[in-house]
MARRO-958228 format. One record per residue: residue number from 1; x, y, z of N, C-alpha, C in turn; residue in three letters. Coordinates in steps of 0.05 Angstrom, whole numbers, plus 5000, padded with zeros to 4 digits. Each point is the difference from the previous one (the first is absolute). Layout:
i;n.east;n.north;n.up;ca.east;ca.north;ca.up;c.east;c.north;c.up;aa
NUM;X;Y;Z;X;Y;Z;X;Y;Z;ALA .
...
//
This chain:
i;n.east;n.north;n.up;ca.east;ca.north;ca.up;c.east;c.north;c.up;aa
1;4655;3165;5200;5023;5022;5004;5017;5006;4976;UNK .
2;4997;4994;4984;5005;5002;4971;4991;5030;4996;UNK .
3;4961;4999;5010;4981;5027;4995;5011;5022;5014;UNK .
4;4999;4989;5020;5017;5021;5028;5018;5017;4988;UNK .
5;5024;4985;4996;5026;5012;4991;4990;5017;4971;UNK .
6;4983;4988;4979;4992;5023;4987;4982;5024;5001;UNK .
7;4998;5004;5019;4979;5022;5017;5019;5014;5012;UNK .
8;5025;4993;5013;5021;5016;5008;5021;5014;4981;UNK .
9;4996;4983;4985;5024;5011;4968;4975;5024;4991;UNK .
10;4976;4996;4993;4981;5025;4993;4992;5021;5012;UNK .
11;5004;4993;5028;5001;5022;5026;5026;5015;4994;UNK .
12;5024;4986;5008;5030;5018;4991;4999;5011;4974;UNK .
13;4983;4985;4978;5006;5028;4975;4978;5016;5001;UNK .
14;4984;5005;5013;4981;5022;5005;5012;5020;5022;UNK .
15;5018;5000;5010;5008;5005;5018;5020;5022;4994;UNK .
16;5016;4983;4981;5022;5010;4983;4990;5023;4980;UNK .
17;4975;4983;4993;4998;5022;4973;4989;5028;5024;UNK .
18;4991;4997;5018;4987;5019;5013;5018;5025;5009;UNK .
19;5032;4983;5000;5023;5022;5009;5005;5005;4988;UNK .
20;4998;4983;4967;5013;5024;4985;4985;5021;4987;UNK .
21;4971;5000;5011;4983;5022;4987;5011;5022;5019;UNK .
22;5002;4996;5028;5007;5015;5014;5022;5017;4997;UNK .
23;5019;4991;4995;5024;5002;4984;4993;5016;4987;UNK .
24;4999;4996;4980;4991;5014;4972;4982;5025;5005;UNK .
25;4988;5002;5023;4993;5020;5003;5007;5022;5015;UNK .
26;5015;4991;5017;5019;5023;5012;5030;5009;4987;UNK .
27;5000;4979;4978;5022;5013;4981;4994;5025;4989;UNK .
28;4969;4993;4983;4994;5013;4983;4996;5024;5018;UNK .
29;4988;5015;5023;4998;5011;5019;5026;5022;5002;UNK .
30;5025;4978;5008;5019;5016;5001;5006;5009;4971;UNK .
31;5009;4998;4983;4998;5004;4977;4987;5028;4996;UNK .
32;4969;4991;4995;4983;5029;5004;5010;5018;5009;UNK .
33;5004;4995;5025;5009;5022;5015;5025;5016;4997;UNK .
34;5020;4981;4999;5028;5015;4979;4996;5013;4968;UNK .
35;4984;4991;4995;4990;5011;4971;4989;5027;5014;UNK .
36;4981;5007;5012;4995;5026;5012;5009;5014;5011;UNK .
37;5024;4986;5017;5022;5023;5011;5013;5015;4977;UNK .
38;5016;4982;4987;5015;5012;4970;4989;5013;4980;UNK .
39;4969;4997;5007;4990;5021;4978;4983;5030;5014;UNK .
40;5001;5002;5025;4997;5021;5020;5014;5023;4993;UNK .
41;4987;5021;4987;5010;5026;4989;5019;5004;5019;UNK .
42;5032;5011;5000;4999;5023;5013;4997;5024;5007;UNK .
43;4997;5005;5024;4991;5021;5007;5027;5029;5000;UNK .
44;4983;5024;4988;5027;5023;4996;4997;5012;5029;UNK .
45;5019;5016;5001;5002;5027;5030;5016;5009;4988;UNK .
46;4993;5029;4999;5019;5026;4995;5005;5007;5030;UNK .
47;5028;5004;4993;5013;5014;5027;5008;5021;4997;UNK .
48;4999;5027;5020;5014;5026;4995;5027;5005;5012;UNK .
49;5016;4996;4995;5017;5012;5025;5005;5029;5004;UNK .
50;5011;4995;5022;5007;5040;5015;5017;5012;4987;UNK .
51;5017;4993;4982;5022;5013;4985;5012;4990;4980;UNK .
52;5020;5009;4986;5012;4986;4974;5013;4963;5018;UNK .
53;5001;4982;4980;5012;4975;5017;5022;5008;5007;UNK .
54;5013;4995;5031;5020;4994;5010;5006;4980;5021;UNK .
55;5016;5005;5019;5002;4974;5020;4984;4986;5010;UNK .
56;4983;5017;5009;4979;5000;5017;4976;4976;4995;UNK .
57;5000;5001;4966;4978;4984;4981;5017;4973;5001;UNK .
58;5021;4995;5003;5013;4972;4994;4988;4980;4999;UNK .
59;4989;4991;5021;4978;4983;5013;4980;4985;4973;UNK .
60;4986;5035;4985;4982;4991;4982;5011;4984;4976;UNK .
61;5022;5016;4992;5006;4993;4977;5019;4967;5007;UNK .
62;5009;5000;5021;5005;4978;5003;4977;4974;4999;UNK .
63;4982;5005;5012;4969;4979;4995;4992;4999;4972;UNK .
64;5006;5023;4990;4991;5000;4970;5024;4974;4989;UNK .
65;5021;5017;4995;5027;4984;4987;5002;4969;5007;UNK .
66;4989;4993;5023;4996;4973;5008;4982;4980;4994;UNK .
67;4988;5015;4992;4962;4989;4995;4987;4993;5022;UNK .
68;4992;5022;5028;4993;4983;5026;4973;5015;4989;UNK .
69;4992;5021;4985;4980;5020;4999;4984;4973;4977;UNK .
70;5016;4985;4985;4983;4993;4979;4996;4964;5013;UNK .
71;5013;4996;5021;4990;4980;5017;4984;5001;5010;UNK .
72;4983;5026;5007;4978;5000;5011;4981;5011;4989;UNK .
73;5004;4996;4967;4973;5004;4988;4999;5034;4988;UNK .
74;5022;5014;5001;4994;5023;4996;5026;5009;4986;UNK .
75;4985;5028;4980;5014;5008;4983;5004;5038;5015;UNK .
76;5019;5004;5007;5009;5023;5008;5010;5021;4986;UNK .
77;4987;5022;4996;5017;5023;4993;5013;5017;5013;UNK .
78;5019;5011;4995;5010;5018;5023;4993;5021;4987;UNK .
79;5002;5026;5016;5000;5021;4984;5003;5029;5016;UNK .
80;5013;5018;4981;5009;5026;5026;4987;5016;4992;UNK .
81;4979;5016;5008;4984;5016;4999;5006;5032;4993;UNK .
82;4982;5017;4979;5022;5021;4985;5003;5022;5028;UNK .
83;4978;4994;5017;5007;5016;5036;4993;4984;5020;UNK .
84;5020;4992;5018;5002;4983;5020;4980;5012;5015;UNK .
85;4989;5023;5008;4977;5013;5016;4977;4986;4993;UNK .
86;5000;4987;4969;4973;4997;4995;4994;4961;5003;UNK .
87;5018;4993;5006;5003;4966;5010;4968;4994;5018;UNK .
88;4991;5014;5022;4981;4991;5008;4973;5007;4992;UNK .
89;5002;5018;4991;4975;5013;4978;4999;4984;4975;UNK .
90;5017;4987;4992;4998;4984;4982;4989;4970;5004;UNK .
91;5010;4990;5027;4990;4977;5015;4977;4998;5010;UNK .
92;4991;5033;5004;4965;5003;5011;4983;4995;4985;UNK .
93;5013;5012;4971;4981;4998;4978;4991;4977;4982;UNK .
94;5022;4978;5014;4995;4976;4985;5027;5002;4960;UNK .
95;5011;5017;5009;5022;5011;4976;5027;4977;5004;UNK .
96;4998;4990;5023;5019;4986;5008;4996;4978;5018;UNK .
97;5011;4979;4998;4987;4983;5030;5016;5000;5021;UNK .
98;5024;5009;4995;5022;5002;5029;5024;5020;4998;UNK .
99;5001;5010;5019;5023;5016;4998;5013;5007;5028;UNK .
100;5034;5010;4989;5013;5003;5028;4994;5034;5006;UNK .
101;4995;5001;5025;4992;5020;5010;5019;5001;5026;UNK .
102;4983;5024;5020;5012;5003;5022;4984;4995;5031;UNK .
103;5008;4996;5022;4981;4996;5017;4988;5026;5002;UNK .
104;5009;5021;5001;4991;5028;5013;4979;5004;4978;UNK .
105;5011;5000;4972;4983;5008;4974;4970;4978;5009;UNK .
106;5007;4985;5014;4975;4987;4992;4980;5002;5025;UNK .
107;5011;5003;5021;4979;5009;5021;4990;5037;4994;UNK .
108;5019;5007;4992;4990;5030;4985;4984;4997;4978;UNK .
109;4995;4982;4982;4975;4988;4977;4981;4986;5021;UNK .
110;5002;4988;5006;4973;5001;5031;4989;5014;5011;UNK .
111;5008;5022;5003;4988;5022;5013;4988;5019;4987;UNK .
112;5013;4988;4973;4986;5022;4976;4980;4980;4991;UNK .
113;4989;4977;5010;4983;4989;4979;5009;4982;4984;UNK .
114;5027;4994;4990;4998;4991;4984;5010;4964;5004;UNK .
115;4990;4989;4990;4995;4972;5008;5018;4982;4990;UNK .
116;5026;5007;5011;5015;4978;4990;5019;4986;5031;UNK .
117;5010;4981;5001;5005;4978;5020;5029;4992;4993;UNK .
118;5014;4999;5025;5035;4993;4999;4993;4966;5004;UNK .
119;5009;4986;4983;4997;4963;4996;5030;5002;5015;UNK .
120;5021;5011;5004;5027;4990;5006;5019;5021;5004;UNK .
121;5020;4994;5023;5025;5023;5005;5016;4983;4987;UNK .
122;5018;5022;4984;5016;4989;4980;5027;5007;5007;UNK .
123;5000;5021;5008;5024;5026;5020;4990;4997;5028;UNK .
124;5016;4991;5012;4983;5001;5029;5015;5015;5023;UNK .
125;5013;5026;4996;5006;5013;5010;5014;5029;4980;UNK .
126;5002;5020;5019;5000;5031;4980;5026;4998;4982;UNK .
127;4995;5006;4973;5022;5007;4983;5004;5032;5003;UNK .
128;4982;5016;5000;4998;5028;4995;5020;5005;5030;UNK .
129;5027;5011;5003;5014;5005;5018;5005;5030;4997;UNK .
130;5002;5017;5028;5017;5022;5000;5028;5005;4992;UNK .
131;5007;5009;4978;5032;4999;5001;5020;5029;5012;UNK .
132;5010;5002;5001;5029;5022;5004;5028;4990;4997;UNK .
133;5015;5014;4991;5027;4993;4995;5005;5011;5029;UNK .
134;5032;4979;4994;5017;5002;5019;5010;5032;5010;UNK .
135;5003;5013;4984;5014;5027;5000;4988;5024;5008;UNK .
136;4970;4991;5007;4976;5014;5014;5011;5012;5027;UNK .
137;5010;4970;5017;5000;4992;5028;4974;4996;5011;UNK .
138;4972;4996;4980;4994;4992;5020;4992;4975;5005;UNK .
139;4999;4987;5026;4995;4978;5013;4972;4985;5001;UNK .
140;4983;5017;5002;4974;4991;5019;4976;5015;4984;UNK .
141;4980;4992;4996;4980;5019;4984;5004;5025;5011;UNK .
142;4993;5001;5028;5003;5028;5021;5010;5024;4984;UNK .
143;5024;4994;4993;5021;5011;4994;4998;5015;4970;UNK .
144;4972;4999;4981;4994;5007;4982;4985;5028;5010;UNK .
145;4995;5002;5014;4984;5027;5010;5024;5019;4990;UNK .
146;4981;5023;4988;5018;5024;4984;5008;4990;4978;UNK .
147;5008;4977;4992;5004;4998;4971;4980;4995;4979;UNK .
148;5010;4986;4981;4975;5003;4973;4997;4958;4989;UNK .
149;4982;5003;5002;4987;4970;4996;4990;5004;4967;UNK .
150;5018;4991;4986;4980;4995;4971;4978;4970;5007;UNK .
151;4976;5010;4977;4981;4984;5007;4987;5002;4964;UNK .
152;4986;4977;4994;4985;5006;4978;4976;5012;5006;UNK .
153;4993;5018;5019;4971;5009;5000;4981;4980;5006;UNK .
154;5010;4981;5013;4975;4986;5013;4999;4998;5025;UNK .
155;4978;5011;5020;4979;5011;5026;5024;4972;5015;UNK .
156;4996;4970;4983;5004;4980;5015;5032;4992;5016;UNK .
157;5015;5007;4976;5025;5007;5005;5011;5021;5021;UNK .
158;4975;5026;4996;5005;5017;5030;4991;4990;5026;UNK .
159;4984;4987;4999;4988;4988;5029;5021;4980;5004;UNK .
160;5013;4982;4986;5015;4984;5011;5029;5014;5010;UNK .
161;5005;5013;4981;5027;5018;5016;4999;5013;5019;UNK .
162;4962;5019;5006;5000;5016;5030;5004;4967;5023;UNK .
163;4989;4983;4983;4986;4979;5029;5032;4989;5011;UNK .
164;5025;4999;4980;5022;4995;5012;5015;5013;5016;UNK .
165;4996;5028;4982;5021;5023;5017;4986;4999;5036;UNK .
166;4967;5012;4995;4994;4989;5023;5005;4980;5026;UNK .
167;5002;4975;4989;5005;4969;5018;5033;5011;5007;UNK .
168;5017;5009;4985;5021;5004;5010;5004;5024;5014;UNK .
169;4982;5015;5005;5005;5016;5023;4999;5029;4981;UNK .
170;4997;4996;4983;4997;5038;4981;4979;5007;5004;UNK .
171;5002;5033;4985;4971;5012;4992;5001;5002;4969;UNK .
172;4980;4986;4995;4991;4992;4972;4992;5031;4983;UNK .
173;4996;5021;5023;4992;5026;4979;5025;5016;5006;UNK .
174;5017;4983;5001;5031;5016;4991;5013;4988;4972;UNK .
175;4985;4986;4990;5013;4988;4974;4990;5007;4979;UNK .
176;5020;5012;4970;4996;5014;4981;4994;4979;4968;UNK .
177;4975;4995;5004;4991;4979;4977;5000;5024;4975;UNK .
178;5018;4987;4972;5002;5009;4973;4988;4972;4980;UNK .
179;4986;5014;4985;4992;4983;4981;5019;4996;4973;UNK .
180;5007;4977;4997;5022;4998;4988;4990;4978;4968;UNK .
181;4974;4999;5010;4983;4978;4985;5022;4968;4997;UNK .
182;5006;4993;4981;5015;4966;4999;5020;5009;4994;UNK .
183;5014;5021;5000;5026;5008;4994;5014;4990;5030;UNK .
184;4995;4981;5014;5006;4995;5024;5038;4996;4997;UNK .
185;5009;4985;4981;5029;4996;4998;5022;5035;4993;UNK .
186;4991;5011;4987;5013;5023;4979;4995;5027;5038;UNK .
187;4978;4996;5009;4996;5018;5025;5017;4991;5022;UNK .
188;5012;4974;4994;5027;4991;5018;5022;5000;5001;UNK .
189;5006;4998;4975;5028;5007;4989;5015;5027;4993;UNK .
190;4975;5014;5001;5013;5028;4994;4993;5019;5030;UNK .
191;4993;4992;5015;4993;5004;5032;4984;5029;4994;UNK .
192;4977;4988;4995;4972;5023;4996;4976;4996;5022;UNK .
193;5012;4973;5019;4987;4996;5013;5023;4985;5026;UNK .
194;4987;4991;5027;5022;4987;5018;4990;4976;5002;UNK .
195;4973;4996;4987;4990;4973;5009;4980;4985;4979;UNK .
196;4991;4980;4995;4971;4997;4982;4988;4979;5011;UNK .
197;4970;5006;4995;4989;4967;5001;4987;5002;4975;UNK .
198;4986;4968;5000;4988;4997;4975;5021;4982;4980;UNK .
199;5021;4997;5004;5026;4987;4994;4994;4963;5012;UNK .
200;5003;4985;4982;5012;4967;5007;5028;4991;5015;UNK .
201;4992;4986;5015;5032;4996;5012;5010;4977;4977;UNK .
202;4987;4987;4984;5002;4984;4972;5001;5014;4981;UNK .
203;5002;5021;4999;4998;5013;4969;5022;5028;5001;UNK .
204;4983;5026;5016;5012;5020;4992;5029;5005;5027;UNK .
205;4999;4981;5021;5020;5003;5015;5027;4986;4991;UNK .
206;4990;4973;4982;5026;4987;4990;5014;5024;4969;UNK .
207;4977;5016;4986;5010;5015;4978;5020;5025;5019;UNK .
208;4990;5003;5013;5017;5025;5023;5029;4987;5007;UNK .
209;5001;4984;5012;5017;4990;5005;5025;4983;4981;UNK .
210;4987;4997;4974;5014;4993;4977;5004;5035;4989;UNK .
211;4993;5001;5002;5008;5037;5003;5021;5019;5016;UNK .
212;5012;4978;5015;5020;5009;5028;4983;5015;5017;UNK .
213;4983;5000;5009;4986;5015;5026;4996;4973;5020;UNK .
214;5015;5016;5021;4995;4983;5022;4982;5005;5018;UNK .
215;4973;4986;5002;4977;5000;5009;4997;4984;5032;UNK .
216;4981;5016;5019;4984;4988;5012;4971;4999;4997;UNK .
217;4986;4986;5009;4977;4999;4997;4986;4986;5024;UNK .
218;4972;5005;4999;4991;4998;5024;4969;4987;4994;UNK .
219;4996;4975;5010;4976;4991;5003;4977;5010;5014;UNK .
220;4985;5000;4980;4968;5020;5019;4996;4978;5025;UNK .
221;4991;4975;4991;5000;4979;5022;5013;5006;5027;UNK .
222;5024;5003;5003;5012;5006;5017;4994;5038;5018;UNK .
223;4990;5009;4987;4989;5027;5014;4974;4999;4997;UNK .
224;4981;4987;5015;4966;5009;5000;4985;4995;4979;UNK .
225;5013;4994;4976;4986;4990;4978;4996;4961;5000;UNK .
226;4971;4996;4999;4994;4973;5000;5009;4984;4980;UNK .
227;5012;4986;5010;5019;4977;4983;4986;4989;4976;UNK .
228;4986;5021;4980;4983;4987;4976;5013;4987;4975;UNK .
229;4980;4990;4990;5012;4984;4974;4999;5017;4975;UNK .
230;5028;5000;4991;5006;5021;4977;4975;5003;4978;UNK .
231;5008;4964;4987;4989;4990;4978;4973;4981;4999;UNK .
232;4973;4997;4994;4987;4992;5003;4992;4983;4975;UNK .
233;4986;4978;4995;4987;4993;4970;4968;5005;5014;UNK .
234;4982;5020;4982;4971;4999;5010;4989;4991;4971;UNK .
235;4975;4998;5002;4964;4984;4986;4987;5030;5010;UNK .
236;4986;4996;4978;4969;5020;4999;4982;4970;5022;UNK .
237;4979;5020;5019;4988;4981;5007;4983;4981;4984;UNK .
238;4984;5012;4975;4985;4978;4983;5025;4982;4986;UNK .
239;5022;5012;4989;5020;4969;4995;5002;4983;5008;UNK .
240;5002;5010;5036;5006;4973;5023;4977;4983;5002;UNK .
241;4979;5011;4988;4972;4981;5003;5000;4998;4971;UNK .
242;5005;4995;4985;4995;4994;4974;5026;4981;4987;UNK .
243;5032;5007;5009;5019;4986;4999;5021;4992;5023;UNK .
244;4988;4992;5025;5005;5003;5016;5032;4969;5001;UNK .
245;4980;4984;4986;5018;4971;5001;5027;5012;4978;UNK .
246;4990;5010;4975;5029;5000;4994;5016;5024;5006;UNK .
247;4989;5016;5018;5023;5023;5017;5017;4980;5025;UNK .
248;4980;4982;5005;5014;4977;5019;5018;4980;4988;UNK .
249;5001;4994;4971;5017;4994;4989;5024;5011;4989;UNK .
250;4999;5026;4994;5011;5024;4998;5015;5003;5024;UNK .
251;5000;4993;5022;5017;5008;5029;5023;4974;4997;UNK .
252;4984;4976;4995;5010;4970;5003;5025;5006;4985;UNK .
253;4991;5009;4974;5034;4998;4979;5016;5027;5010;UNK .
254;4983;5012;5007;5022;5022;5010;5015;4994;5025;UNK .
255;4990;4985;5015;5013;4996;5016;5027;4976;5005;UNK .
256;4993;4982;4965;5019;4981;4997;5022;5021;4985;UNK .
257;4985;5020;4986;5022;5017;4988;5015;5013;5018;UNK .
258;4998;5013;5022;5013;5004;5027;5012;4985;5007;UNK .
259;5002;4977;5006;5015;4976;5000;5024;4984;4996;UNK .
260;4989;5014;4969;5028;4996;4974;5018;5021;5016;UNK .
261;4990;5026;4996;5015;5014;4997;5024;5007;5022;UNK .
262;4988;4985;5021;5007;5011;5032;5031;4977;4999;UNK .
263;4993;4974;4983;5021;4981;5003;5017;5003;4963;UNK .
264;4993;5006;4996;5017;5014;4969;4988;5029;4991;UNK .
265;5015;5014;5012;4992;5036;5000;5015;4998;4977;UNK .
266;5032;4998;4989;5017;5002;4967;4979;4991;4983;UNK .
267;4989;4984;4998;4985;4983;4983;4965;5020;5007;UNK .
268;4996;5003;5010;4971;5016;4994;5003;5026;4997;UNK .
269;5023;5007;5007;5013;5035;4995;4995;4994;4970;UNK .
270;5018;4979;4985;5007;5010;4974;4973;4992;4985;UNK .
271;4983;4987;5007;4971;5001;4991;4994;5016;5000;UNK .
272;4994;5032;5022;4987;5015;4992;5010;5028;4981;UNK .
273;5035;4988;5002;5014;5017;4986;5000;4997;4971;UNK .
274;4990;4984;4993;4995;4985;4975;4976;5019;4986;UNK .
275;4981;5006;5019;4968;5002;4998;5002;5030;5000;UNK .
276;5027;5014;5008;4992;5022;5001;4996;5027;4975;UNK .
277;4984;5018;5006;4995;5025;4984;5014;5015;4990;UNK .
278;5007;4992;4975;5012;5021;4979;5004;5035;5009;UNK .
279;4973;5002;5012;4989;5033;5007;5022;5004;5036;UNK .
280;5001;4978;5006;5000;5007;5029;5034;4978;5012;UNK .
281;5015;5005;4984;5031;4983;5000;5004;4991;5022;UNK .
282;5004;4975;5023;5017;4997;5024;5026;5009;5000;UNK .
283;5016;5003;5027;5014;4997;5000;5015;4965;5015;UNK .
284;5006;4983;4994;5007;4971;5004;5001;5000;5032;UNK .
285;5026;5018;5009;5015;5004;5021;4981;5011;5022;UNK .
286;4985;5018;4996;4975;5014;5020;4983;4981;5004;UNK .
287;4989;4988;4981;4981;4979;5005;5011;4972;5016;UNK .
288;5018;4999;4998;5009;4967;5014;5001;5010;5026;UNK .
289;5013;5024;5000;4997;5013;5023;4974;5002;5013;UNK .
290;4985;5010;4996;4974;5005;5002;4991;4973;5008;UNK .
291;5000;4980;4985;4985;4983;5012;5011;4977;5019;UNK .
292;5026;5011;5010;5012;4992;5024;4990;5011;5027;UNK .
293;4993;5024;4986;4981;5009;5025;4970;5004;4999;UNK .
294;4986;4988;4984;4975;4994;5007;4991;4966;5004;UNK .
295;5016;4990;4997;4998;4968;5004;4993;4992;5031;UNK .
296;5012;5018;5016;4993;5000;5026;4981;5010;5010;UNK .
297;4986;5025;4989;4980;5015;5005;4974;4987;4989;UNK .
298;4997;4983;4994;4982;4978;4975;4999;4977;5016;UNK .
299;5011;5000;5018;5005;4971;5006;4978;5000;5025;UNK .
300;4977;4988;4995;4972;5001;5030;5015;4979;5020;UNK .
301;5027;4983;5001;5011;4985;5018;4971;4972;5004;UNK .
302;4993;4996;5021;4989;4977;5000;4970;4997;4987;UNK .
303;4992;5023;5001;4971;5011;4984;5003;4987;4964;UNK .
304;4975;4999;4978;5004;5001;4986;5017;5027;4977;UNK .
305;5002;4995;4984;5012;5027;4981;4967;5015;4990;UNK .
306;5012;5028;5017;4974;5016;4981;4983;5007;5027;UNK .
307;4999;4976;5024;4986;5004;5032;4994;5031;5002;UNK .
308;4980;5008;5016;4985;5026;5005;4995;4992;5028;UNK .
309;5002;5017;5013;4999;5009;5032;4974;5020;5004;UNK .
310;4983;4998;5019;4975;5020;5005;5013;5020;5016;UNK .
311;5032;4994;5019;5011;5014;5019;5015;5024;4975;UNK .
312;5003;4992;4986;5021;5015;4976;4984;5024;4991;UNK .
313;4969;4988;4991;4984;5015;4984;4983;5023;5016;UNK .
314;4998;4990;5030;4993;5016;5028;5017;5018;4997;UNK .
315;5023;4997;5011;5022;5026;5000;5004;5016;4978;UNK .
316;5001;4986;4978;5007;5026;4973;4971;5018;5004;UNK .
317;4985;4985;5002;4962;5018;4995;5006;5014;5019;UNK .
318;5008;5002;5027;4995;5015;5026;5013;5016;4991;UNK .
319;5031;4997;5001;5019;5029;4991;4998;5016;4975;UNK .
320;4982;4986;4976;4991;5022;4980;4975;5015;5013;UNK .
321;4984;4995;5016;4977;5010;5011;5006;5013;5022;UNK .
322;5020;4999;5014;5018;5020;5017;5008;5025;4992;UNK .
323;5012;4991;4971;5007;5020;4982;4997;5024;4983;UNK .
324;4972;4987;4998;4983;5011;4974;4998;4998;4979;UNK .
325;5012;4972;4997;5002;4990;4973;4971;4982;4989;UNK .
326;4977;4991;5017;4980;4992;5001;4985;5014;5013;UNK .
327;4981;5007;4984;4974;5010;5005;4982;4988;5012;UNK .
328;4990;4984;4994;4981;4967;4998;5004;4980;5016;UNK .
329;4997;4989;5024;5004;4982;5011;5004;4973;4982;UNK .
330;5023;4983;5008;5001;4980;4980;5009;4977;5017;UNK .
331;4982;4980;4991;5000;4970;5012;5025;4983;4992;UNK .
332;5022;4994;5020;5025;4976;4994;4987;4984;4971;UNK .
333;4976;4984;5019;4993;4980;4989;4982;4998;4969;UNK .
334;5004;5024;4999;4983;5011;4970;5021;5005;4982;UNK .
335;5030;5010;5009;5012;5013;4990;5024;4967;4985;UNK .
336;4995;4982;5012;5023;4969;4991;4983;4982;5002;UNK .
337;5016;4981;4988;4982;4967;5002;5024;4976;4997;UNK .
338;5003;4989;5014;5017;4975;5000;4993;4981;4983;UNK .
339;5014;4992;4977;4980;4984;4983;5013;4967;5003;UNK .
//
């Protein structure tokens, strides 16, 4: 009896020892894993803005200041390019990891064999709209026949107005275009032109109204132009292959930044205003109004933030091709990715 009891005690001690060793091994593995994570090198991403920092970029500064990028193991450098027209080329040549650009520009770039890809739709509807003053008596786009339309000498803007006028039953050949460069606001306030294209509803329109102008705006999507994505986030095909995981984590952090901005607009906007460039001082009231306009246009509804649809890309590519803006066929599936 005693010998049997002693055998059970020895067996129990042996089992206890094995169990303890297993616990120690698991603990060591866990601690080793945690140590390797904490020692994991932070990945750096350079992100080019489409313009100087303004309300549309609030979600990025919110993500930065709230630590969302850091939580994803990222160190993000938000940068304004010297020439905003160079953003896609800088991304394509690897001089930046990501850049904010425009859906139409990405489609045109693809047709020119520039290997850029949209990885997220940021502003989901047109901001560039056709503006006229109430005093002109223009009620719909077709009323622009025989009138002067100021534009920054961009064929895309001209194609957009032509489409709008034709869809409204007017004759585009009767339109008079005036190249005003980017002097959009002075051209309107001095009555040099009857209307302008190239101005945004969240910027030029607000500034004109602040100067006392009473404006009517026409949304291209209401007059024959596809309801395109105004602002998209882009990467090169090469970067997407080598840094796809980091870009995916960037989008996750950006989504949190947008969620914070939507639920705390005043606080989020202050984060942006605190970071504003001295070269481009912001009007706090204008930016507050701008953010109010932008938030619903950036809302993807039940879809994830920045999600894109093939239908949207097919629509804008077909329209650009129809109006001679794209010379070479572009496949929608090549132009975007949902990460």
